[in-house]
N, C-alpha and C positions, 0 to 999 in steps of 0.2 A: 199063463200063457202056455196056450199045450204048443207038441212038437210041430202040429199040423201049421198051427199058426206061423209057427216060425219060419219051416218053409217054403219062404213066399221067392217068386222068381228073384232070379237077381233086379231081373227090368225093374221092379218093383220097389226094389226095396233100399234107398238112397247108401244106408254103410255098408254096404255086400261089399267082402274086395276080391278081384279080378282073381286069375285062375292063379297056381305058385307059376313064378317066371322059369321061363325055358320050356314051358310044356305047347303042345299043338293048342292052339287057339280052340273056344267051345265053336261045335259045330263041324271041326275036322277030325279025321280020322286020329284016332289015339285022343284026342281031346276029351274033353268030359263037355256033358248035354248041352244042347247052344243057351239054354238058362237056367244052369244048374247054379241051384244054392249053395254058396260058397264060406257063409259065414257073413257076420258083425262087425262095426269096428267094435273092440273093449274099451277105446279112449285111453289105454295104454302103451297104447304102437308105439316104438323106441324109447320106451321110458322101463323096460322089461326091469331092470337091476332097480328101479331106483322100487317099484312098485312091489321085489322079492324083500329087498330090504325093510317096508312097511308092514307086509305080512309078518313076517320075523317078528316084529314088538308086536304085534297085536297076539302074535301064540307066546310070544315072553307076558306078553300082560295078564292074561288069561292065565296061564299058568301058573301064576305068583294068587293060590291062597291063604294067604299066611299074613298076617291073624285075619285075613278076612279077604274073600276074592273078588281078586279085583275086576271093574269094568276098563274098558278100552278109555271112557272120559276122566280118568283117579288123577292123574295129573293135572289135568286144569282142573277139576275141583278141588284139589287143594291148593292149588296158587287163589284162586277164586275165593277159598274161604280163608284165607289168610288173608288177603286184601280187605272184606269185608271185616272181620275181627277184632282191623286196627282200627278202623275204618268207627267201626261199635265203640271201643277198646277208647278212644280217644274226641268221640262228641260230633266225629265227620263224619257219617252217614250220608245227610244232602250237599254237603261239598263236594262229598264222590261222586254222587249220582250225577251231582252240575257237571263235576271235570269230563265224566264218562259223557254225556248229552257232549257236551262239546266238542269233542276225542272223537268226537261219531257226525260233527259236523258237515267235513266234504262230502259224507255220503250222505244223509239226509236231506242237502243243500236237490243230489244230481235226480235225488226222491222224487223231492218235493217240483224238481220242473218238468219229469215224465206227467205224475200226477195231475197239472197244473196242464201238458197239452192232452194231455191225456183224457183227465175226468174218469180215471182209476183207479178209485182206492184201494181196487186189492194191491196195483202195485204196490205199498206201503209192507202188505204180509209177503209178498213175495221175495222184496228186498231185505227184512226186518227177519222173516223166517227160513226161507227156501234155499237162497244163491248167499248166503252165509255161514260160512266155517262153524263164526261167534255161537251161532246157534244150534249147528246140527252134531258140531262136534262136544257140543255140550249136552245139550240133552239131544238122550239118544231113542224119541219116543216122541212122536211127535204128528196129529192127523191131522189133513189138511180138504178143506171143503170150498165151496164158494163165501168169500168175505169174512172166514173165520181158521184159525187155526189153533189147536188143541193137543198141549204135551206134558207129560208128566216131570215133576220136579224132578231135576236128575243127582240132588247134593243129598237124600235118606241113608247110602248105602256108604259114606266115608261118614258121615254123623256120629251116626250109629256106635262106629270105629271107635271115632277121635272121642268123641263124648268120653268114653270107657277108660280114657288113656288122660282126662281131664285136658286135650289140644283145643278144640271150640269148644266158650257155651254158644252156640248158634243152634237157632231149630228155625226145618222148611217154612213155617208159616213167616214167622221175624224177619228171613232173606223174604221171601217174596211181599210181603208188605213195604218193609223198607227199602226191600234193591231191584227184586227184578219189575215188578209191578211199577215205582213211576217213573223209570230206563221208557220201558214202553213207552207211557204216554208222554214222556218225554221229547222219545222219538217219534212219535205220532202227532204231536206240537208240531215241528221243526220239518215236521213232510208235510203240512197243513191238513191234515186229515182227523175225522172224528173218528176218535179209539177205545174202546168199551174193554178193560180187562179183567178178568173176570178178580175178585178176591179168596185169600185161602180158601182150597177145599180140601178134607177129610184125604181123600181118596188122593190126593197130588194134583190131580189133572187140572190143568191152569186153561183159561181158554180169553183169545184175542178175536174180536168182531172190527167191522164197517162196512159198510153200508154203501 
């Protein structure tokens, strides 16, 4: 977005902040112009300390480049891999997937009601991909379009590092076909929509679609 586009009049910008407290109001001598653009809300007003701590963790994580360059989802990836490796080793992957789908029922039931009320299957994609940190904190690259979400599998970097030391024997393809894809189809069934989820693709980009 251009600077010109951002510099909209305050009157047409719902998120605009008023002039600083204590100064003359807009339009009064010594105050800003009547329709001065004073900026937009960031969403973290009142949470500046929390925001600062979060940014410190991000920087500390990205600075961790030994034995490999860490991404901000590193700990989440490893926690997920540990659970999947346990399920695989003990022949419990189907039970693990079913357990995940059951624990998501309170949320998928809400989405099911919204879909039934509106008739919009897109709500399933919004709920599963757009509005849940479970997706966007795990998958750092996601593309959106009407009736479609496309994302890059997030496991490659950690798997490459952990394979070298014998920590995990999982592959991205195995994870997608035995964990990600069955879960998404299970969520879709619980929500009451028909969803098409691609099988594993060599470039790591995967797609979910609804009509």
